C-alpha positions as CSV (number, residue, x, y, z in Angstrom):
1,M,-59.9,-21.2,13.2
2,S,-61.7,-23.7,15.3
3,T,-64.4,-25.1,13.1
4,N,-66.0,-28.4,12.9
5,S,-66.0,-30.0,9.5
6,N,-69.7,-30.7,9.8
7,Q,-70.5,-27.1,10.6
8,N,-71.9,-24.9,7.9
9,I,-69.5,-22.1,7.1
10,F,-71.0,-19.0,5.5
11,H,-67.8,-17.0,4.9
12,K,-65.5,-19.7,3.4
13,E,-63.7,-17.0,1.4
14,L,-62.6,-15.3,4.6
15,I,-60.9,-18.3,6.2
16,G,-57.2,-17.5,6.2
17,R,-57.9,-13.8,5.3
18,W,-60.0,-12.6,8.2
19,D,-56.9,-12.0,10.5
20,R,-55.4,-9.6,7.9
21,L,-58.2,-7.2,8.6
22,S,-57.9,-4.7,11.4
23,I,-60.2,-5.1,14.5
24,Y,-62.1,-2.0,13.2
25,E,-62.7,-3.7,9.8
26,Q,-63.7,-7.0,11.5
27,M,-66.1,-5.3,13.8
28,A,-67.5,-3.1,11.0
29,N,-68.2,-6.3,9.0
30,I,-69.9,-7.9,12.0
31,G,-72.0,-4.7,12.3
32,A,-73.0,-4.9,8.6
33,E,-74.4,-8.4,9.2
34,I,-76.2,-7.3,12.4
35,G,-77.6,-4.4,10.5
36,R,-79.0,-6.8,7.9
37,A,-80.4,-9.0,10.7
38,I,-82.1,-6.0,12.3
39,N,-83.5,-4.7,9.0
40,W,-85.0,-8.0,8.1
41,R,-86.1,-9.0,11.6
42,F,-89.8,-8.3,11.1
43,R,-90.0,-8.6,7.3
44,N,-88.4,-12.0,6.7
45,G,-87.3,-14.1,9.7
46,E,-85.2,-16.5,7.6
47,I,-83.1,-13.8,6.1
48,S,-82.7,-12.1,9.5
49,K,-81.7,-15.4,11.1
50,N,-79.1,-16.1,8.5
51,A,-77.6,-12.7,8.8
52,F,-77.5,-13.2,12.6
53,Y,-75.7,-16.5,12.1
54,R,-73.2,-15.0,9.7
55,A,-72.5,-12.3,12.3
56,L,-71.9,-14.9,14.9
57,E,-69.5,-16.7,12.6
58,L,-67.6,-13.5,12.0
59,I,-67.4,-12.9,15.8
60,D,-66.0,-16.4,16.1
61,F,-63.4,-15.6,13.5
62,T,-62.5,-12.5,15.4
63,V,-62.2,-14.4,18.6
64,D,-59.8,-16.8,16.9
65,D,-57.6,-14.0,15.6
66,P,-54.5,-13.9,17.8
67,K,-54.2,-10.1,17.5
68,N,-57.5,-9.7,19.4
69,K,-56.4,-11.7,22.4
70,S,-56.5,-8.5,24.7
71,R,-60.0,-7.7,23.4
72,L,-61.7,-11.1,24.0
73,K,-63.7,-9.9,27.0
74,E,-65.5,-7.2,25.0
75,I,-65.9,-9.3,21.8
76,L,-67.4,-12.2,23.8
77,Y,-69.6,-9.8,25.8
78,V,-70.9,-8.4,22.5
79,R,-71.6,-11.9,21.3
80,E,-73.5,-12.7,24.5
81,M,-75.6,-9.5,24.2
82,L,-76.4,-10.2,20.5
83,V,-77.5,-13.7,21.3
84,D,-79.7,-12.3,24.1
85,Y,-81.1,-9.6,21.8
86,F,-82.0,-11.9,18.9
87,T,-82.8,-15.2,20.6
88,G,-83.1,-14.5,24.4
89,D,-85.2,-12.4,26.7
90,N,-83.2,-9.2,25.9
91,I,-82.1,-8.9,29.6
92,Y,-79.6,-6.2,28.5
93,H,-82.4,-4.1,27.0
94,S,-80.6,-3.7,23.7
95,T,-82.3,-1.9,20.8
96,A,-81.8,-1.7,17.1
97,E,-80.6,1.9,17.7
98,S,-78.1,0.9,20.3
99,W,-76.6,-1.8,18.0
100,S,-76.4,0.7,15.1
101,K,-74.7,3.2,17.3
102,Y,-72.2,0.7,18.7
103,F,-71.1,-0.6,15.3
104,Y,-71.1,2.8,13.6
105,Y,-67.9,3.8,15.4
106,F,-66.1,0.7,14.1
107,N,-67.3,1.5,10.6
108,F,-66.1,5.1,10.9
109,A,-62.7,4.0,12.3
110,A,-62.3,1.4,9.5
111,R,-62.9,4.0,6.8
112,Q,-60.4,6.4,8.4
113,R,-57.6,3.9,8.0
């Protein structure tokens, strides 16, 4: 994992274990954090922001996982779109519903395994 020692790490317990999860489980966990960020977005900005940062960290772990090499384009595109949705101008016109729908399928697939 490519982390800076000065960087805050939210999921220290996942370092060294994240790559044991399937891509479906990884994406479902990212989706759970995005769900939290969306649920708290208008009620508590700090909780929402921290959930968003945790999701970005999990995406970075997923990018660093060698088994996901062939999926990097989609993973990084999702990261770009999430950053745009939460902190940018939402040029991709994402919605809470579209993110929920996107991550639902990973959750479903992870549970089927």
